[in-house]
C-alpha positions as CSV (number, residue, x, y, z in Angstrom):
1,M,13.1,-6.1,13.0
2,P,11.8,-3.6,15.5
3,T,8.6,-4.7,17.3
4,S,6.8,-1.6,16.2
5,W,7.4,-2.5,12.6
6,K,6.1,-6.1,13.1
7,R,2.9,-4.6,14.7
8,S,2.5,-2.2,11.8
9,H,2.9,-5.0,9.3
10,K,0.3,-7.1,11.0
11,A,-2.2,-4.2,11.3
12,D,-5.3,-4.8,9.3
13,L,-5.3,-1.3,7.8
14,W,-6.4,-2.8,4.5
15,R,-9.6,-4.1,6.1
16,R,-10.6,-0.7,7.6
17,L,-9.9,1.7,4.7
18,D,-10.6,1.9,1.0
19,P,-7.5,2.1,-1.3
20,G,-8.0,5.9,-1.8
21,E,-8.0,6.6,1.9
22,A,-5.0,4.2,2.5
23,S,-3.0,6.0,-0.3
24,R,-3.6,9.3,1.5
25,V,-2.6,7.9,4.9
26,M,0.5,6.3,3.4
27,A,1.5,9.4,1.5
28,G,1.0,11.5,4.7
29,S,3.0,9.1,6.8
30,Y,5.8,8.1,4.5
31,G,6.1,10.9,2.0
32,E,8.3,10.1,-1.0
33,G,8.8,6.6,0.5
34,A,5.1,5.7,0.5
35,G,5.3,3.7,-2.7
36,A,8.2,1.6,-1.4
37,E,6.4,1.0,1.9
38,V,3.2,-0.1,0.0
39,L,5.1,-2.5,-2.2
40,L,6.8,-3.9,0.9
41,R,3.5,-4.5,2.5
42,A,2.2,-6.2,-0.7
43,F,5.3,-8.4,-0.8
44,L,4.9,-9.4,2.9
45,E,1.2,-10.2,2.4
46,E,2.1,-12.4,-0.6
47,R,4.6,-14.3,1.7
48,D,1.8,-14.6,4.2
49,R,-0.5,-16.0,1.4
50,N,-3.1,-13.3,1.8
51,P,-4.2,-12.5,-1.8
52,A,-7.0,-10.1,-0.8
53,A,-4.4,-7.9,1.0
54,V,-2.0,-8.1,-1.9
55,R,-4.6,-6.9,-4.3
56,F,-5.5,-4.1,-1.9
57,W,-1.8,-2.9,-1.5
58,L,-1.2,-3.1,-5.2
59,R,-4.3,-0.9,-5.8
60,V,-3.0,1.6,-3.2
61,Y,0.4,1.6,-5.1
62,D,-1.4,2.2,-8.4
63,L,-3.2,5.2,-6.9
64,L,0.0,6.5,-5.4
65,S,2.0,6.1,-8.6
66,S,-0.7,7.8,-10.7
67,S,-1.5,10.7,-8.4
68,G,-0.8,14.0,-9.9
69,R,0.0,12.4,-13.3
70,P,-2.4,11.9,-16.2
71,R,-2.7,8.2,-17.0
72,A,-1.7,7.0,-20.4
73,A,-4.4,6.0,-22.8
74,P,-4.6,2.3,-23.4
75,G,-3.2,1.0,-26.6
């Protein structure tokens, strides 16, 4: 993998931003591929055994996937 990708993966973005800010950053940087990038980061954090970061990235994914779409009512 390219060195820049490794540095990006190891960046503690999730420690500096809230999920809403991170979703805007990811959407602006990756466009339509933002969801895939966020899921990849969640997967890598899971492999690194970092549950707090996994929860963060999954929350970001939830925000990305629901942006612009009304959420379904539970039940």
